[in-house]
Structures are given as structure tokens and as C-alpha cells.
C-alpha positions as CSV (number, residue, x, y, z in Angstrom):
1,M,-28.5,-12.2,-5.8
2,T,-28.5,-15.8,-6.7
3,S,-25.8,-17.7,-8.5
4,R,-26.2,-20.3,-11.1
5,W,-23.1,-21.9,-9.7
6,P,-23.6,-24.4,-6.9
7,V,-21.8,-23.6,-3.7
8,Q,-19.1,-26.3,-4.2
9,D,-18.1,-24.6,-7.5
10,R,-17.8,-21.1,-6.1
11,C,-14.4,-19.6,-5.3
12,Y,-12.8,-16.5,-4.0
13,V,-9.6,-14.5,-4.7
14,G,-7.4,-13.1,-2.0
15,V,-4.7,-10.5,-2.8
16,D,-1.8,-9.6,-0.4
17,V,0.2,-6.5,-1.3
18,G,3.4,-6.9,0.7
19,S,6.6,-4.9,0.9
20,S,8.4,-6.8,-1.9
21,S,5.7,-8.7,-3.8
22,V,2.0,-9.0,-4.6
23,R,0.6,-12.5,-3.9
24,A,-2.8,-13.8,-5.0
25,A,-4.6,-17.0,-4.2
26,L,-7.8,-18.6,-5.7
27,V,-9.6,-20.4,-2.8
28,S,-12.4,-22.8,-3.0
29,H,-15.7,-22.4,-1.0
30,D,-14.3,-24.7,1.7
31,G,-10.9,-23.0,2.0
32,R,-8.7,-25.1,-0.3
33,I,-6.1,-23.2,-2.3
34,I,-6.7,-23.9,-6.0
35,A,-4.0,-21.6,-7.4
36,T,-1.4,-19.0,-6.3
37,A,0.7,-16.4,-8.1
38,E,3.4,-13.9,-7.0
39,E,4.9,-10.9,-8.7
40,P,7.8,-8.9,-7.3
41,I,7.4,-5.2,-6.6
42,H,10.3,-2.8,-7.4
43,I,11.7,-0.9,-4.4
44,W,13.9,2.1,-5.0
45,Q,16.3,3.3,-2.3
46,P,17.6,6.7,-3.7
47,Q,19.4,7.4,-0.5
48,T,19.9,6.1,3.0
49,D,16.5,5.5,4.8
50,H,14.4,6.5,1.8
51,Y,12.3,3.7,0.3
52,E,10.0,4.2,-2.6
53,Q,7.7,2.3,-4.8
54,S,5.3,2.9,-7.7
55,S,1.6,2.7,-7.3
56,E,1.2,1.9,-11.0
57,D,3.7,-1.0,-10.7
58,I,1.8,-2.3,-7.6
59,W,-1.5,-2.1,-9.4
60,R,-0.1,-3.9,-12.5
61,K,1.2,-6.7,-10.3
62,C,-2.3,-6.9,-8.6
63,C,-4.0,-7.3,-12.0
64,S,-1.3,-9.8,-13.2
65,T,-1.5,-12.1,-10.2
66,V,-5.4,-12.1,-10.2
67,K,-5.4,-12.9,-13.9
68,K,-2.9,-15.8,-13.3
69,V,-4.9,-17.4,-10.5
70,T,-8.2,-17.1,-12.3
71,A,-6.9,-18.3,-15.7
72,G,-8.9,-21.2,-17.0
73,I,-11.9,-20.9,-14.8
74,M,-15.2,-19.2,-15.6
75,K,-15.1,-15.7,-14.1
76,E,-18.7,-16.1,-12.9
77,R,-17.4,-18.7,-10.4
78,V,-15.5,-16.0,-8.5
79,R,-17.9,-14.7,-5.9
80,G,-15.6,-12.2,-4.2
81,I,-12.2,-10.6,-4.0
82,G,-10.4,-9.3,-0.9
83,F,-7.2,-7.2,-0.6
84,D,-4.8,-6.5,2.2
85,A,-1.7,-4.3,2.0
86,T,1.2,-2.9,4.0
87,C,0.7,0.7,5.2
88,S,2.4,3.1,2.8
89,L,1.7,6.6,1.6
90,V,0.6,6.9,-2.0
91,V,0.9,10.5,-3.4
92,L,-1.3,11.5,-6.3
93,D,-2.3,14.9,-7.7
94,R,-5.8,16.3,-7.9
95,N,-6.3,14.3,-11.1
96,F,-5.1,11.1,-9.5
97,R,-1.8,11.1,-11.4
98,P,1.4,9.9,-9.6
99,V,3.5,12.7,-7.9
100,A,7.2,12.1,-7.3
101,V,8.2,11.6,-3.6
102,N,11.9,12.0,-4.5
103,K,14.4,14.7,-5.3
104,D,14.9,13.3,-8.8
105,G,11.3,14.2,-9.8
106,V,10.6,10.7,-11.0
107,S,6.8,10.6,-10.8
108,E,6.6,6.8,-11.2
109,R,8.1,6.7,-7.7
110,N,5.1,8.0,-5.8
111,V,4.9,5.7,-2.8
112,V,6.7,6.3,0.5
113,M,7.1,2.9,2.0
114,W,6.4,2.0,5.7
115,M,10.1,1.4,6.3
116,D,11.1,4.9,5.0
117,H,12.7,7.2,7.7
118,R,13.0,10.5,5.8
119,A,10.6,12.2,8.2
120,T,12.5,11.8,11.5
121,E,12.5,15.5,12.2
122,Q,8.8,15.9,11.5
123,A,8.0,12.9,13.7
124,S,9.9,14.5,16.6
125,R,8.0,17.8,16.1
126,I,4.7,16.1,16.1
127,T,5.6,14.2,19.3
128,A,6.8,17.4,20.9
129,T,3.4,19.1,20.5
130,K,2.0,16.7,23.2
131,H,-1.3,17.4,21.5
132,R,-4.4,16.2,23.4
133,V,-5.2,13.7,20.7
134,L,-1.8,12.0,21.3
135,N,-2.5,12.0,25.1
136,A,-6.0,10.6,24.6
137,V,-4.8,7.4,23.0
138,G,-2.2,6.5,25.5
139,E,1.6,6.7,25.4
140,S,2.3,3.7,23.3
141,R,-0.4,4.5,20.8
142,A,0.7,8.1,20.7
143,K,4.2,7.0,19.8
144,L,2.7,5.0,16.9
145,L,0.6,7.8,15.7
146,A,3.2,10.6,15.9
147,G,6.6,9.5,17.0
148,S,7.4,7.0,14.3
149,D,8.8,8.6,11.2
150,S,7.9,5.5,9.2
151,L,4.2,6.2,9.7
152,L,2.0,8.4,7.6
153,R,1.5,11.6,9.5
154,P,5.2,12.6,9.6
155,A,5.6,11.5,6.0
156,R,2.7,13.7,4.9
157,L,4.2,16.6,6.8
158,F,7.6,15.9,5.1
159,I,5.9,16.1,1.7
160,L,4.0,19.3,2.5
161,E,7.3,20.9,3.7
162,N,9.1,20.1,0.5
163,D,8.0,22.6,-2.1
164,R,9.1,20.5,-5.0
165,I,6.7,17.8,-4.1
166,S,3.9,19.7,-2.3
167,S,3.3,22.1,-5.2
168,K,2.0,19.2,-7.3
169,V,-0.3,17.6,-4.7
């Protein structure tokens, strides 16, 4: 595919979804930052060690920051967009609608954040299995895969074991 824009007029968008905000940058072909934008992401802490977000809120902030950094330029100049994000668990139903990850049943809060520690018991049970997969990756990696309640496997197990949530997934 060829572009009618010369290389020096091409630009790229980078989006970083962090724990507390979404940041976007418009970058020139040679790496100069042309524009930046940042939007806060709401974090709920309904109880100790439970941290939740909204996937819809995060997506709205992604769209908003990209629109801000690309305002005033011809969209055809943008030759690519890249995303990076923190590791969190987004829970959706079979129709891709948000499912609550909280006792309150608020479906907007459908993201279990990386810093959430609600699945401590599940993490301990996974570690105690001493499953060969955990052994195959080495002790330190096994702790990361199974032993940390802030990672995805224990959080998934927590959701499956809580009928109120799992019946909707």
C-alpha cells in the first residue's frame, strides 16, 4: 500500500492504558512527540484489597485521548496505532456485555485490576497442586503463574466459584 503522504508528514499514535489513566501520544516519523493527552480512569475499591474498573470507561478514555492527539491533522497522515496496557481481567458475557465482578452487582465495574487481592485462597490452592506445568516453568515463574492472587488465573477461579458472577459469564 502506498501513501500519498511523504514520509516526513506521516505520524503514529501510541496509547498506554495504565492503572489510573489512559495516555496517548501523536509521534512524527522520526520520533518527535507532536501532541499528548491523558484521561483519568475511575478505580473503585468496594472493600479492602478489591480494585475494580470499567472496560467501557477505559475504552471511552482511549477514544477520547486518540481524538485529542489527532485533532487538527488529516487522519490519512496517521499510518499506525499501537496499544499497551496493564494486565487486568475484563469479564464479559457471551454477548460481550460487561459482567459485574462485585457483590453489588454493578455491571459497569467489570474489570479486576492487577493489584486486586481477592483471590488469595484460590492462588494458594493453585500453588498447592504442584501441577507439572508450574514445575516446568521454574519456581519463580510458577509463583508468578499461580501463586500471586493479583494475577489472572486465581482471579478467574474466584469468579467461577462465586455463583452470582459466574452464572452470567
